[in-house]
C-alpha positions, 0 to 999 in steps of 0.5 A: 500499499502506496503512503497516503494523508486521508481528510474529508471535511464534509459533513453528510446529512443523509436522508429525508427532510435534511434539507431542514438541517441547513440553517444552523450550518450556515454563518451567521451574516450568511448572504447566500449565493443559491446556484442552480442549472436549469429550473428542475429544482422549480417544478419538483419542489426542492427550490421550495424545500430549499428557499423554506429552510433559506427563509430567514437569510438573505438569498442573492440567486443565480439559475442557469449552470449547463449539464457541462458548465461554461466558463462564460456561465460561470464568469456570470455567477462570479460578476453576481457574486461580487456586486451583491457580496455573498460570503456562502455559496448553496449548490443544489443540484447534480455535479455540475452545477456543484463543480460550477460553486467550486470554481466560483469560489475560488475565483471570487477573490481570485486577482487574476485570469480565473481560468488560469485556475484550470490550465495552470494550476495558478494558487487561489486564496480565500475562496468563498465556503459551499454547501451543497443540496444533491439532487443527481448522485453521480460525480461524487462532485458533493464532498470532494474538492473537483472541479470540471469546467467548460470553455466553449470558446476554445472547447476546452474542459479542463480541471481543478482540486482543492480541498479549500474548494470542498462542500462543508456540509452536503444534503444528500436525499434520495426523494430528491431524485425520483424524478429525474429522467431515465437518462440522468439516472443511467448517465449517474450509475455509470460516472460513479461506476468508472470512477471506482474503475479508475481507482480501481482497475489498476495493478496491486500494491496489497491494498484488500480493503480499498480493493474490497471497497471498490468491489462492494460499491462495483456491485451495488450499483451493477444490483441497484443500478437497472432497479432504479431504472425499472422502480423509480420511486423505490426510496431504497434502491435511490438511497443505495444509489445516492450513496454509492455515488458518493462513497466513488469519489469521497477519496476514501477507496483511492486511498494508498492505491495508483489511480488511472483517469485516461478515461476520463481524460478522454472522454472530457475531450469527447464532450467539448468537441459533440458536447456529449453527456458526461457519462456516454463518453466514458462508457465508449471509452473504458471498453476500449482502453480496458482493451488495449491495456489489458497487459497492464491491468491484467491482474485486477482486471481478472480480479475484478470480473472474479469478484465482480461479475463472478466469472471463473474462466481458468485460460488468463484471457478469457477471462479478460475478454469477458470482463471487458463485455461484462462491462460493456453489456453493462452500460449497455443495459444501463442504456448508454451506449459504448460506440463512437458511431452510436452518436453518429461521430466516426473515425474524424472524431479521433482525430479531433479529440488527440489534437485537443489532447495535445493541444491541452498537454495530455499526452502521457495518460494512464497509472504508467503514463504509458497511454500516448496518443498513438494508444488514444487513436488505437483506443480510439479506432476499437470504440468505433 
């Protein structure tokens, strides 16, 4: 096991009606920027519950954060926050809204060009504190310091991470997910699944507890994910999916183990260029990447097949191939397609993705740094 230092500062308020607890966790002089997306929270009752919980608080609203939050929109939110001198951000929505809140928090007191936070890793200080009310379980953003932002002008999707922008609390009420469209449910399950894979499917370092944590989350998603589609009002199913997505990327299972994240890096470029859903890009890339990297990932792929999918083929090559197919079949069962052609993309997309990776200096991906641009071409060619 590798060395690590671990701390998770987010207080989780899990279950029915927990939104009523948020006012007691705000600063006494709170002036809150309420950040949300396209307005679904005003249709499903979450907005009304949030405003009720904030009845005695000065609230400034900013809506319209996109499913892939854009730099351009978030900079408008920064301007609004500064104009009203807010001192707290409450993000109500899915991972995109929470990611956006983190960028707004970081940019609020930043004196330079805020895009540098994303592309140059520029240091920032005194970010605004954040709280989150989660409505779409997927990214784990409610209890980590990660943020991904897209700049429309240049078709760049970049990320930054800092514990200083991690939410101080997060409300996880499974009932808020009952009204989600099936597509968002499917995307959320696939996203959480791949988050676990990025931290698990590398190479052994004698960290059996982390492996078992990861395998437990994967098994839960495989079991409960399809039920979330067929039984959308099932509270227990929704609760299990929601908690699995949080545990997938709150930092715990990645401690002391090597991590990959190449599927995400390649997928980000597909989203930036063609506006595919994040989970759609992951479903396209991961099975093909597993094929290309099956020698480097051999032991863990076989372990995944045995422990998570119950596969026990005596031939190593067959065990690997059947495991990769099981992953792909799961994505398809969640109604997330796994081929570029399913999204009307062809060989031209491969060249565009590679060009963007090169422009963004992302040319040595994976846990070994051995996924170069030629390998990216091979991966995407397999995914046509």
